[in-house]
Backbone as XML, in Angstrom:
<?xml version="1.0"?>
<chain id="A" units="angstrom">
  <residue number="1" name="GLN">
    <atom name="N" x="-14.079" y="-13.218" z="5.883"/>
    <atom name="CA" x="-14.264" y="-12.559" z="4.592"/>
    <atom name="C" x="-14.242" y="-11.043" z="4.789"/>
  </residue>
  <residue number="2" name="VAL">
    <atom name="N" x="-13.508" y="-10.348" z="3.942"/>
    <atom name="CA" x="-13.418" y="-8.903" z="4.000"/>
    <atom name="C" x="-14.689" y="-8.308" z="3.423"/>
  </residue>
  <residue number="3" name="THR">
    <atom name="N" x="-15.254" y="-7.324" z="4.139"/>
    <atom name="CA" x="-16.436" y="-6.617" z="3.689"/>
    <atom name="C" x="-16.146" y="-5.127" z="3.681"/>
  </residue>
  <residue number="4" name="LEU">
    <atom name="N" x="-16.499" y="-4.465" z="2.577"/>
    <atom name="CA" x="-16.355" y="-3.029" z="2.440"/>
    <atom name="C" x="-17.732" y="-2.432" z="2.177"/>
  </residue>
  <residue number="5" name="VAL">
    <atom name="N" x="-18.107" y="-1.424" z="2.947"/>
    <atom name="CA" x="-19.418" y="-0.802" z="2.831"/>
    <atom name="C" x="-19.241" y="0.678" z="2.555"/>
  </residue>
  <residue number="6" name="GLU">
    <atom name="N" x="-19.687" y="1.106" z="1.377"/>
    <atom name="CA" x="-19.618" y="2.507" z="0.977"/>
    <atom name="C" x="-20.943" y="3.204" z="1.277"/>
  </residue>
  <residue number="7" name="SER">
    <atom name="N" x="-20.871" y="4.484" z="1.621"/>
    <atom name="CA" x="-22.067" y="5.277" z="1.871"/>
    <atom name="C" x="-21.767" y="6.745" z="1.621"/>
  </residue>
  <residue number="8" name="GLY">
    <atom name="N" x="-22.809" y="7.561" z="1.593"/>
    <atom name="CA" x="-22.652" y="9.001" z="1.473"/>
    <atom name="C" x="-22.980" y="9.576" z="0.117"/>
  </residue>
  <residue number="9" name="GLY">
    <atom name="N" x="-23.288" y="8.734" z="-0.864"/>
    <atom name="CA" x="-23.629" y="9.231" z="-2.181"/>
    <atom name="C" x="-24.995" y="9.897" z="-2.195"/>
  </residue>
  <residue number="10" name="GLY">
    <atom name="N" x="-25.311" y="10.490" z="-3.335"/>
    <atom name="CA" x="-26.581" y="11.167" z="-3.494"/>
    <atom name="C" x="-26.608" y="11.975" z="-4.764"/>
  </residue>
  <residue number="11" name="SER">
    <atom name="N" x="-27.645" y="12.780" z="-4.909"/>
    <atom name="CA" x="-27.823" y="13.646" z="-6.069"/>
    <atom name="C" x="-27.603" y="15.090" z="-5.667"/>
  </residue>
  <residue number="12" name="VAL">
    <atom name="N" x="-26.732" y="15.777" z="-6.407"/>
    <atom name="CA" x="-26.415" y="17.174" z="-6.126"/>
    <atom name="C" x="-26.331" y="17.958" z="-7.425"/>
  </residue>
  <residue number="13" name="GLN">
    <atom name="N" x="-26.422" y="19.274" z="-7.318"/>
    <atom name="CA" x="-26.239" y="20.156" z="-8.460"/>
    <atom name="C" x="-24.759" y="20.426" z="-8.691"/>
  </residue>
  <residue number="14" name="PRO">
    <atom name="N" x="-24.385" y="20.806" z="-9.917"/>
    <atom name="CA" x="-22.987" y="21.177" z="-10.152"/>
    <atom name="C" x="-22.507" y="22.224" z="-9.154"/>
  </residue>
  <residue number="15" name="GLY">
    <atom name="N" x="-21.290" y="22.037" z="-8.663"/>
    <atom name="CA" x="-20.734" y="22.919" z="-7.650"/>
    <atom name="C" x="-20.991" y="22.459" z="-6.230"/>
  </residue>
  <residue number="16" name="GLY">
    <atom name="N" x="-21.814" y="21.449" z="-6.059"/>
    <atom name="CA" x="-22.132" y="20.940" z="-4.742"/>
    <atom name="C" x="-21.043" y="20.050" z="-4.172"/>
  </residue>
  <residue number="17" name="SER">
    <atom name="N" x="-21.281" y="19.552" z="-2.947"/>
    <atom name="CA" x="-20.300" y="18.735" z="-2.237"/>
    <atom name="C" x="-20.950" y="17.496" z="-1.649"/>
  </residue>
  <residue number="18" name="LEU">
    <atom name="N" x="-20.156" y="16.441" z="-1.524"/>
    <atom name="CA" x="-20.547" y="15.217" z="-0.845"/>
    <atom name="C" x="-19.328" y="14.652" z="-0.134"/>
  </residue>
  <residue number="19" name="ARG">
    <atom name="N" x="-19.554" y="13.910" z="0.955"/>
    <atom name="CA" x="-18.488" y="13.170" z="1.607"/>
    <atom name="C" x="-18.852" y="11.702" z="1.635"/>
  </residue>
  <residue number="20" name="LEU">
    <atom name="N" x="-18.030" y="10.881" z="1.009"/>
    <atom name="CA" x="-18.227" y="9.447" z="0.977"/>
    <atom name="C" x="-17.441" y="8.782" z="2.101"/>
  </residue>
  <residue number="21" name="SER">
    <atom name="N" x="-17.992" y="7.686" z="2.628"/>
    <atom name="CA" x="-17.334" y="6.910" z="3.666"/>
    <atom name="C" x="-17.238" y="5.462" z="3.242"/>
  </residue>
  <residue number="22" name="CYS">
    <atom name="N" x="-16.179" y="4.799" z="3.661"/>
    <atom name="CA" x="-15.966" y="3.384" z="3.394"/>
    <atom name="C" x="-15.509" y="2.729" z="4.686"/>
  </residue>
  <residue number="23" name="VAL">
    <atom name="N" x="-16.310" y="1.802" z="5.197"/>
    <atom name="CA" x="-15.995" y="1.102" z="6.436"/>
    <atom name="C" x="-15.587" y="-0.325" z="6.107"/>
  </residue>
  <residue number="24" name="ALA">
    <atom name="N" x="-14.430" y="-0.738" z="6.597"/>
    <atom name="CA" x="-13.916" y="-2.072" z="6.360"/>
    <atom name="C" x="-14.184" y="-2.970" z="7.559"/>
  </residue>
  <residue number="25" name="SER">
    <atom name="N" x="-14.353" y="-4.267" z="7.286"/>
    <atom name="CA" x="-14.642" y="-5.226" z="8.348"/>
    <atom name="C" x="-13.407" y="-5.623" z="9.140"/>
  </residue>
  <residue number="26" name="THR">
    <atom name="N" x="-12.224" y="-5.287" z="8.646"/>
    <atom name="CA" x="-10.990" y="-5.661" z="9.321"/>
    <atom name="C" x="-9.995" y="-4.515" z="9.272"/>
  </residue>
  <residue number="27" name="SER">
    <atom name="N" x="-9.299" y="-4.301" z="10.379"/>
    <atom name="CA" x="-8.278" y="-3.264" z="10.416"/>
    <atom name="C" x="-7.092" y="-3.613" z="9.527"/>
  </residue>
  <residue number="28" name="ALA">
    <atom name="N" x="-6.895" y="-4.909" z="9.265"/>
    <atom name="CA" x="-5.786" y="-5.330" z="8.419"/>
    <atom name="C" x="-5.899" y="-4.733" z="7.016"/>
  </residue>
  <residue number="29" name="LEU">
    <atom name="N" x="-7.123" y="-4.615" z="6.513"/>
    <atom name="CA" x="-7.320" y="-4.047" z="5.184"/>
    <atom name="C" x="-6.870" y="-2.595" z="5.139"/>
  </residue>
  <residue number="30" name="ASN">
    <atom name="N" x="-7.209" y="-1.832" z="6.167"/>
    <atom name="CA" x="-6.839" y="-0.421" z="6.200"/>
    <atom name="C" x="-5.361" y="-0.193" z="6.484"/>
  </residue>
  <residue number="31" name="ALA">
    <atom name="N" x="-4.637" y="-1.267" z="6.815"/>
    <atom name="CA" x="-3.192" y="-1.159" z="6.949"/>
    <atom name="C" x="-2.510" y="-1.092" z="5.584"/>
  </residue>
  <residue number="32" name="ASN">
    <atom name="N" x="-3.239" y="-1.475" z="4.536"/>
    <atom name="CA" x="-2.734" y="-1.413" z="3.170"/>
    <atom name="C" x="-3.045" y="-0.060" z="2.542"/>
  </residue>
  <residue number="33" name="ILE">
    <atom name="N" x="-2.559" y="0.140" z="1.336"/>
    <atom name="CA" x="-2.947" y="1.309" z="0.557"/>
    <atom name="C" x="-4.400" y="1.139" z="0.152"/>
  </residue>
  <residue number="34" name="MET">
    <atom name="N" x="-5.234" y="2.130" z="0.454"/>
    <atom name="CA" x="-6.652" y="2.090" z="0.131"/>
    <atom name="C" x="-6.970" y="3.119" z="-0.946"/>
  </residue>
  <residue number="35" name="GLY">
    <atom name="N" x="-7.908" y="2.756" z="-1.801"/>
    <atom name="CA" x="-8.266" y="3.629" z="-2.903"/>
    <atom name="C" x="-9.758" y="3.797" z="-3.068"/>
  </residue>
  <residue number="36" name="TRP">
    <atom name="N" x="-10.135" y="4.907" z="-3.678"/>
    <atom name="CA" x="-11.482" y="5.139" z="-4.167"/>
    <atom name="C" x="-11.461" y="5.000" z="-5.686"/>
  </residue>
  <residue number="37" name="TYR">
    <atom name="N" x="-12.460" y="4.301" z="-6.210"/>
    <atom name="CA" x="-12.617" y="4.068" z="-7.633"/>
    <atom name="C" x="-14.009" y="4.508" z="-8.053"/>
  </residue>
  <residue number="38" name="ARG">
    <atom name="N" x="-14.208" y="4.732" z="-9.335"/>
    <atom name="CA" x="-15.540" y="5.044" z="-9.818"/>
    <atom name="C" x="-15.759" y="4.415" z="-11.184"/>
  </residue>
  <residue number="39" name="GLN">
    <atom name="N" x="-17.028" y="4.150" z="-11.474"/>
    <atom name="CA" x="-17.420" y="3.587" z="-12.750"/>
    <atom name="C" x="-18.593" y="4.387" z="-13.297"/>
  </residue>
  <residue number="40" name="ALA">
    <atom name="N" x="-18.344" y="5.107" z="-14.367"/>
    <atom name="CA" x="-19.371" y="5.877" z="-15.039"/>
    <atom name="C" x="-20.098" y="4.984" z="-16.040"/>
  </residue>
  <residue number="41" name="PRO">
    <atom name="N" x="-21.321" y="5.353" z="-16.432"/>
    <atom name="CA" x="-22.070" y="4.541" z="-17.392"/>
    <atom name="C" x="-21.286" y="4.295" z="-18.675"/>
  </residue>
  <residue number="42" name="GLY">
    <atom name="N" x="-21.204" y="3.029" z="-19.079"/>
    <atom name="CA" x="-20.522" y="2.674" z="-20.307"/>
    <atom name="C" x="-19.013" y="2.656" z="-20.233"/>
  </residue>
  <residue number="43" name="LYS">
    <atom name="N" x="-18.437" y="2.864" z="-19.048"/>
    <atom name="CA" x="-16.990" y="2.897" z="-18.897"/>
    <atom name="C" x="-16.534" y="1.899" z="-17.839"/>
  </residue>
  <residue number="44" name="GLU">
    <atom name="N" x="-15.251" y="1.566" z="-17.876"/>
    <atom name="CA" x="-14.672" y="0.667" z="-16.890"/>
    <atom name="C" x="-14.363" y="1.414" z="-15.601"/>
  </residue>
  <residue number="45" name="ARG">
    <atom name="N" x="-14.244" y="0.657" z="-14.509"/>
    <atom name="CA" x="-13.844" y="1.247" z="-13.243"/>
    <atom name="C" x="-12.463" y="1.875" z="-13.361"/>
  </residue>
  <residue number="46" name="ALA">
    <atom name="N" x="-12.303" y="3.035" z="-12.739"/>
    <atom name="CA" x="-11.042" y="3.760" z="-12.788"/>
    <atom name="C" x="-10.690" y="4.309" z="-11.413"/>
  </residue>
  <residue number="47" name="LEU">
    <atom name="N" x="-9.406" y="4.398" z="-11.133"/>
    <atom name="CA" x="-8.939" y="4.937" z="-9.862"/>
    <atom name="C" x="-9.227" y="6.432" z="-9.784"/>
  </residue>
  <residue number="48" name="VAL">
    <atom name="N" x="-9.699" y="6.879" z="-8.619"/>
    <atom name="CA" x="-9.908" y="8.291" z="-8.335"/>
    <atom name="C" x="-8.783" y="8.839" z="-7.459"/>
  </residue>
  <residue number="49" name="ALA">
    <atom name="N" x="-8.474" y="8.121" z="-6.376"/>
    <atom name="CA" x="-7.449" y="8.545" z="-5.431"/>
    <atom name="C" x="-7.053" y="7.368" z="-4.567"/>
  </residue>
  <residue number="50" name="HIS">
    <atom name="N" x="-5.860" y="7.421" z="-3.975"/>
    <atom name="CA" x="-5.481" y="6.417" z="-2.991"/>
    <atom name="C" x="-4.702" y="7.057" z="-1.853"/>
  </residue>
  <residue number="51" name="ILE">
    <atom name="N" x="-4.632" y="6.346" z="-0.727"/>
    <atom name="CA" x="-3.978" y="6.859" z="0.465"/>
    <atom name="C" x="-3.294" y="5.726" z="1.211"/>
  </residue>
  <residue number="52" name="MET">
    <atom name="N" x="-2.100" y="6.003" z="1.740"/>
    <atom name="CA" x="-1.357" y="5.053" z="2.541"/>
    <atom name="C" x="-1.604" y="5.303" z="4.022"/>
  </residue>
  <residue number="53" name="ARG">
    <atom name="N" x="-1.224" y="4.351" z="4.860"/>
    <atom name="CA" x="-1.358" y="4.528" z="6.302"/>
    <atom name="C" x="-0.620" y="5.779" z="6.765"/>
  </residue>
  <residue number="54" name="GLY">
    <atom name="N" x="0.523" y="6.070" z="6.145"/>
    <atom name="CA" x="1.291" y="7.261" z="6.480"/>
    <atom name="C" x="0.763" y="8.528" z="5.850"/>
  </residue>
  <residue number="55" name="ASN">
    <atom name="N" x="-0.373" y="8.444" z="5.156"/>
    <atom name="CA" x="-1.111" y="9.577" z="4.603"/>
    <atom name="C" x="-0.525" y="10.163" z="3.322"/>
  </residue>
  <residue number="56" name="ASN">
    <atom name="N" x="0.401" y="9.458" z="2.677"/>
    <atom name="CA" x="0.764" y="9.836" z="1.323"/>
    <atom name="C" x="-0.448" y="9.617" z="0.420"/>
  </residue>
  <residue number="57" name="THR">
    <atom name="N" x="-0.698" y="10.549" z="-0.478"/>
    <atom name="CA" x="-1.900" y="10.489" z="-1.307"/>
    <atom name="C" x="-1.576" y="10.656" z="-2.780"/>
  </residue>
  <residue number="58" name="TYR">
    <atom name="N" x="-2.504" y="10.181" z="-3.611"/>
    <atom name="CA" x="-2.439" y="10.339" z="-5.050"/>
    <atom name="C" x="-3.838" y="10.671" z="-5.546"/>
  </residue>
  <residue number="59" name="TYR">
    <atom name="N" x="-3.920" y="11.575" z="-6.530"/>
    <atom name="CA" x="-5.192" y="11.941" z="-7.136"/>
    <atom name="C" x="-5.084" y="11.914" z="-8.650"/>
  </residue>
  <residue number="60" name="GLU">
    <atom name="N" x="-6.143" y="11.443" z="-9.298"/>
    <atom name="CA" x="-6.246" y="11.587" z="-10.727"/>
    <atom name="C" x="-6.332" y="13.069" z="-11.081"/>
  </residue>
  <residue number="61" name="ASP">
    <atom name="N" x="-5.792" y="13.427" z="-12.237"/>
    <atom name="CA" x="-5.758" y="14.834" z="-12.627"/>
    <atom name="C" x="-7.151" y="15.468" z="-12.657"/>
  </residue>
  <residue number="62" name="SER">
    <atom name="N" x="-8.156" y="14.697" z="-13.028"/>
    <atom name="CA" x="-9.489" y="15.249" z="-13.187"/>
    <atom name="C" x="-10.130" y="15.677" z="-11.871"/>
  </residue>
  <residue number="63" name="VAL">
    <atom name="N" x="-9.626" y="15.178" z="-10.734"/>
    <atom name="CA" x="-10.209" y="15.518" z="-9.438"/>
    <atom name="C" x="-9.253" y="16.301" z="-8.551"/>
  </residue>
  <residue number="64" name="LYS">
    <atom name="N" x="-8.030" y="16.480" z="-8.974"/>
    <atom name="CA" x="-7.022" y="17.162" z="-8.175"/>
    <atom name="C" x="-7.478" y="18.582" z="-7.846"/>
  </residue>
  <residue number="65" name="GLY">
    <atom name="N" x="-7.370" y="18.951" z="-6.570"/>
    <atom name="CA" x="-7.798" y="20.264" z="-6.123"/>
    <atom name="C" x="-9.251" y="20.341" z="-5.725"/>
  </residue>
  <residue number="66" name="ARG">
    <atom name="N" x="-10.036" y="19.314" z="-6.061"/>
    <atom name="CA" x="-11.457" y="19.281" z="-5.720"/>
    <atom name="C" x="-11.795" y="18.196" z="-4.710"/>
  </residue>
  <residue number="67" name="PHE">
    <atom name="N" x="-11.103" y="17.059" z="-4.786"/>
    <atom name="CA" x="-11.368" y="15.920" z="-3.904"/>
    <atom name="C" x="-10.238" y="15.769" z="-2.892"/>
  </residue>
  <residue number="68" name="THR">
    <atom name="N" x="-10.578" y="15.273" z="-1.695"/>
    <atom name="CA" x="-9.593" y="14.993" z="-0.664"/>
    <atom name="C" x="-9.871" y="13.627" z="-0.059"/>
  </residue>
  <residue number="69" name="ILE">
    <atom name="N" x="-8.881" y="12.739" z="-0.101"/>
    <atom name="CA" x="-9.004" y="11.425" z="0.513"/>
    <atom name="C" x="-8.346" y="11.463" z="1.887"/>
  </residue>
  <residue number="70" name="SER">
    <atom name="N" x="-8.965" y="10.798" z="2.869"/>
    <atom name="CA" x="-8.414" y="10.746" z="4.213"/>
    <atom name="C" x="-8.798" y="9.417" z="4.848"/>
  </residue>
  <residue number="71" name="ARG">
    <atom name="N" x="-8.208" y="9.116" z="6.006"/>
    <atom name="CA" x="-8.521" y="7.852" z="6.675"/>
    <atom name="C" x="-8.478" y="8.020" z="8.177"/>
  </residue>
  <residue number="72" name="ASP">
    <atom name="N" x="-9.278" y="7.209" z="8.862"/>
    <atom name="CA" x="-9.279" y="7.117" z="10.312"/>
    <atom name="C" x="-9.006" y="5.657" z="10.630"/>
  </residue>
  <residue number="73" name="ASN">
    <atom name="N" x="-7.763" y="5.337" z="10.930"/>
    <atom name="CA" x="-7.370" y="3.944" z="11.117"/>
    <atom name="C" x="-8.078" y="3.297" z="12.306"/>
  </residue>
  <residue number="74" name="ALA">
    <atom name="N" x="-8.334" y="4.062" z="13.363"/>
    <atom name="CA" x="-9.008" y="3.520" z="14.537"/>
    <atom name="C" x="-10.424" y="3.067" z="14.221"/>
  </residue>
  <residue number="75" name="LYS">
    <atom name="N" x="-11.053" y="3.686" z="13.232"/>
    <atom name="CA" x="-12.421" y="3.350" z="12.845"/>
    <atom name="C" x="-12.490" y="2.486" z="11.589"/>
  </residue>
  <residue number="76" name="ASN">
    <atom name="N" x="-11.337" y="2.067" z="11.067"/>
    <atom name="CA" x="-11.284" y="1.265" z="9.841"/>
    <atom name="C" x="-12.062" y="1.933" z="8.714"/>
  </residue>
  <residue number="77" name="THR">
    <atom name="N" x="-11.920" y="3.235" z="8.583"/>
    <atom name="CA" x="-12.737" y="4.009" z="7.657"/>
    <atom name="C" x="-11.871" y="4.892" z="6.772"/>
  </residue>
  <residue number="78" name="VAL">
    <atom name="N" x="-12.248" y="4.955" z="5.492"/>
    <atom name="CA" x="-11.628" y="5.845" z="4.518"/>
    <atom name="C" x="-12.701" y="6.790" z="3.994"/>
  </residue>
  <residue number="79" name="TYR">
    <atom name="N" x="-12.344" y="8.050" z="3.809"/>
    <atom name="CA" x="-13.284" y="9.069" z="3.371"/>
    <atom name="C" x="-12.854" y="9.676" z="2.046"/>
  </residue>
  <residue number="80" name="LEU">
    <atom name="N" x="-13.830" y="10.205" z="1.331"/>
    <atom name="CA" x="-13.555" y="10.992" z="0.135"/>
    <atom name="C" x="-14.436" y="12.235" z="0.174"/>
  </residue>
  <residue number="81" name="GLN">
    <atom name="N" x="-13.830" y="13.376" z="0.462"/>
    <atom name="CA" x="-14.533" y="14.652" z="0.433"/>
    <atom name="C" x="-14.503" y="15.176" z="-0.994"/>
  </residue>
  <residue number="82" name="MET">
    <atom name="N" x="-15.664" y="15.420" z="-1.571"/>
    <atom name="CA" x="-15.786" y="15.855" z="-2.949"/>
    <atom name="C" x="-16.421" y="17.238" z="-2.987"/>
  </residue>
  <residue number="83" name="ASN">
    <atom name="N" x="-15.682" y="18.215" z="-3.477"/>
    <atom name="CA" x="-16.162" y="19.580" z="-3.616"/>
    <atom name="C" x="-16.190" y="19.974" z="-5.082"/>
  </residue>
  <residue number="84" name="SER">
    <atom name="N" x="-16.914" y="21.046" z="-5.379"/>
    <atom name="CA" x="-16.998" y="21.576" z="-6.745"/>
    <atom name="C" x="-17.335" y="20.481" z="-7.744"/>
  </residue>
  <residue number="85" name="LEU">
    <atom name="N" x="-18.339" y="19.696" z="-7.424"/>
    <atom name="CA" x="-18.695" y="18.548" z="-8.254"/>
    <atom name="C" x="-19.173" y="18.979" z="-9.639"/>
  </residue>
  <residue number="86" name="LYS">
    <atom name="N" x="-18.825" y="18.161" z="-10.625"/>
    <atom name="CA" x="-19.170" y="18.393" z="-12.022"/>
    <atom name="C" x="-20.009" y="17.237" z="-12.547"/>
  </residue>
  <residue number="87" name="PRO">
    <atom name="N" x="-20.795" y="17.466" z="-13.596"/>
    <atom name="CA" x="-21.591" y="16.369" z="-14.161"/>
    <atom name="C" x="-20.748" y="15.154" z="-14.537"/>
  </residue>
  <residue number="88" name="GLU">
    <atom name="N" x="-19.522" y="15.361" z="-14.993"/>
    <atom name="CA" x="-18.665" y="14.248" z="-15.367"/>
    <atom name="C" x="-18.178" y="13.424" z="-14.183"/>
  </residue>
  <residue number="89" name="ASP">
    <atom name="N" x="-18.455" y="13.867" z="-12.950"/>
    <atom name="CA" x="-18.165" y="13.078" z="-11.764"/>
    <atom name="C" x="-19.240" y="12.027" z="-11.493"/>
  </residue>
  <residue number="90" name="THR">
    <atom name="N" x="-20.338" y="12.069" z="-12.229"/>
    <atom name="CA" x="-21.420" y="11.113" z="-12.032"/>
    <atom name="C" x="-20.925" y="9.690" z="-12.265"/>
  </residue>
  <residue number="91" name="ALA">
    <atom name="N" x="-21.112" y="8.822" z="-11.266"/>
    <atom name="CA" x="-20.621" y="7.448" z="-11.334"/>
    <atom name="C" x="-21.027" y="6.717" z="-10.063"/>
  </residue>
  <residue number="92" name="VAL">
    <atom name="N" x="-20.829" y="5.408" z="-10.065"/>
    <atom name="CA" x="-20.882" y="4.633" z="-8.840"/>
    <atom name="C" x="-19.478" y="4.613" z="-8.257"/>
  </residue>
  <residue number="93" name="TYR">
    <atom name="N" x="-19.351" y="4.976" z="-6.995"/>
    <atom name="CA" x="-18.062" y="5.064" z="-6.334"/>
    <atom name="C" x="-17.847" y="3.864" z="-5.417"/>
  </residue>
  <residue number="94" name="TYR">
    <atom name="N" x="-16.660" y="3.279" z="-5.490"/>
    <atom name="CA" x="-16.294" y="2.102" z="-4.726"/>
    <atom name="C" x="-14.990" y="2.346" z="-3.975"/>
  </residue>
  <residue number="95" name="CYS">
    <atom name="N" x="-14.811" y="1.652" z="-2.853"/>
    <atom name="CA" x="-13.508" y="1.597" z="-2.220"/>
    <atom name="C" x="-12.955" y="0.190" z="-2.350"/>
  </residue>
  <residue number="96" name="ASN">
    <atom name="N" x="-11.648" y="0.076" z="-2.277"/>
    <atom name="CA" x="-10.969" y="-1.204" z="-2.393"/>
    <atom name="C" x="-9.504" y="-0.976" z="-2.034"/>
  </residue>
  <residue number="97" name="ARG">
    <atom name="N" x="-8.767" y="-2.047" z="-1.934"/>
    <atom name="CA" x="-7.327" y="-1.934" z="-1.809"/>
    <atom name="C" x="-6.743" y="-1.325" z="-3.071"/>
  </residue>
  <residue number="98" name="PHE">
    <atom name="N" x="-5.501" y="-0.839" z="-2.960"/>
    <atom name="CA" x="-4.743" y="-0.437" z="-4.121"/>
    <atom name="C" x="-3.439" y="-1.209" z="-4.117"/>
  </residue>
  <residue number="99" name="PRO">
    <atom name="N" x="-3.149" y="-1.965" z="-5.167"/>
    <atom name="CA" x="-4.014" y="-2.301" z="-6.289"/>
    <atom name="C" x="-5.270" y="-3.058" z="-5.834"/>
  </residue>
  <residue number="100" name="TRP">
    <atom name="N" x="-6.350" y="-2.943" z="-6.592"/>
    <atom name="CA" x="-7.616" y="-3.550" z="-6.211"/>
    <atom name="C" x="-7.562" y="-5.073" z="-6.258"/>
  </residue>
  <residue number="101" name="LEU">
    <atom name="N" x="-8.409" y="-5.696" z="-5.442"/>
    <atom name="CA" x="-8.643" y="-7.128" z="-5.473"/>
    <atom name="C" x="-10.093" y="-7.364" z="-5.858"/>
  </residue>
  <residue number="102" name="ASP">
    <atom name="N" x="-10.320" y="-8.186" z="-6.860"/>
    <atom name="CA" x="-11.654" y="-8.347" z="-7.425"/>
    <atom name="C" x="-12.674" y="-8.847" z="-6.409"/>
  </residue>
  <residue number="103" name="ASP">
    <atom name="N" x="-12.253" y="-9.712" z="-5.491"/>
    <atom name="CA" x="-13.182" y="-10.282" z="-4.514"/>
    <atom name="C" x="-13.651" y="-9.272" z="-3.474"/>
  </residue>
  <residue number="104" name="TYR">
    <atom name="N" x="-13.032" y="-8.106" z="-3.418"/>
    <atom name="CA" x="-13.339" y="-7.137" z="-2.364"/>
    <atom name="C" x="-14.346" y="-6.069" z="-2.769"/>
  </residue>
  <residue number="105" name="TRP">
    <atom name="N" x="-14.784" y="-6.047" z="-4.015"/>
    <atom name="CA" x="-15.739" y="-5.020" z="-4.444"/>
    <atom name="C" x="-17.042" y="-5.117" z="-3.666"/>
  </residue>
  <residue number="106" name="GLY">
    <atom name="N" x="-17.517" y="-3.973" z="-3.161"/>
    <atom name="CA" x="-18.812" y="-3.900" z="-2.507"/>
    <atom name="C" x="-19.887" y="-3.432" z="-3.469"/>
  </residue>
  <residue number="107" name="GLN">
    <atom name="N" x="-20.987" y="-2.923" z="-2.915"/>
    <atom name="CA" x="-22.091" y="-2.462" z="-3.744"/>
    <atom name="C" x="-21.863" y="-1.068" z="-4.313"/>
  </residue>
  <residue number="108" name="GLY">
    <atom name="N" x="-20.970" y="-0.303" z="-3.708"/>
    <atom name="CA" x="-20.717" y="1.051" z="-4.159"/>
    <atom name="C" x="-21.806" y="2.009" z="-3.706"/>
  </residue>
  <residue number="109" name="THR">
    <atom name="N" x="-21.582" y="3.294" z="-3.986"/>
    <atom name="CA" x="-22.568" y="4.318" z="-3.671"/>
    <atom name="C" x="-22.687" y="5.259" z="-4.862"/>
  </residue>
  <residue number="110" name="GLN">
    <atom name="N" x="-23.922" y="5.547" z="-5.256"/>
    <atom name="CA" x="-24.183" y="6.330" z="-6.461"/>
    <atom name="C" x="-24.018" y="7.818" z="-6.195"/>
  </residue>
  <residue number="111" name="VAL">
    <atom name="N" x="-23.272" y="8.480" z="-7.072"/>
    <atom name="CA" x="-23.139" y="9.933" z="-7.060"/>
    <atom name="C" x="-23.667" y="10.461" z="-8.385"/>
  </residue>
  <residue number="112" name="THR">
    <atom name="N" x="-24.649" y="11.340" z="-8.320"/>
    <atom name="CA" x="-25.239" y="11.932" z="-9.515"/>
    <atom name="C" x="-25.147" y="13.448" z="-9.421"/>
  </residue>
  <residue number="113" name="VAL">
    <atom name="N" x="-24.530" y="14.065" z="-10.424"/>
    <atom name="CA" x="-24.356" y="15.513" z="-10.463"/>
    <atom name="C" x="-25.068" y="16.031" z="-11.706"/>
  </residue>
  <residue number="114" name="SER">
    <atom name="N" x="-26.143" y="16.778" z="-11.517"/>
    <atom name="CA" x="-26.921" y="17.278" z="-12.639"/>
    <atom name="C" x="-27.679" y="18.527" z="-12.246"/>
  </residue>
  <residue number="115" name="SER">
    <atom name="N" x="-28.036" y="19.329" z="-13.262"/>
    <atom name="CA" x="-28.796" y="20.542" z="-13.031"/>
    <atom name="C" x="-30.262" y="20.225" z="-12.828"/>
  </residue>
</chain>
């Protein structure tokens, strides 16, 4: 069974930074396109960014220039560096394949941005 474990969330003030990590139980998962998703209160989960093994990346317009997705294939780990955080970034952040598979959702990690 594939297991994804997210970590690195927390509470920060606007303009602050966080780095999220996602560790996969199998290297096969990280051979696919991997994505970071988030779910804000009252809204559906939405894609934030994704990355291929060859390091091609995609970012949603709302995070472009502020967030950076990266991966370490040897460690089966995907990262999301988040800078210049805004209150509207507040959400539970998840990693998954892209396109996502419903059975692979983990517990996520909470990011709260407030004054």
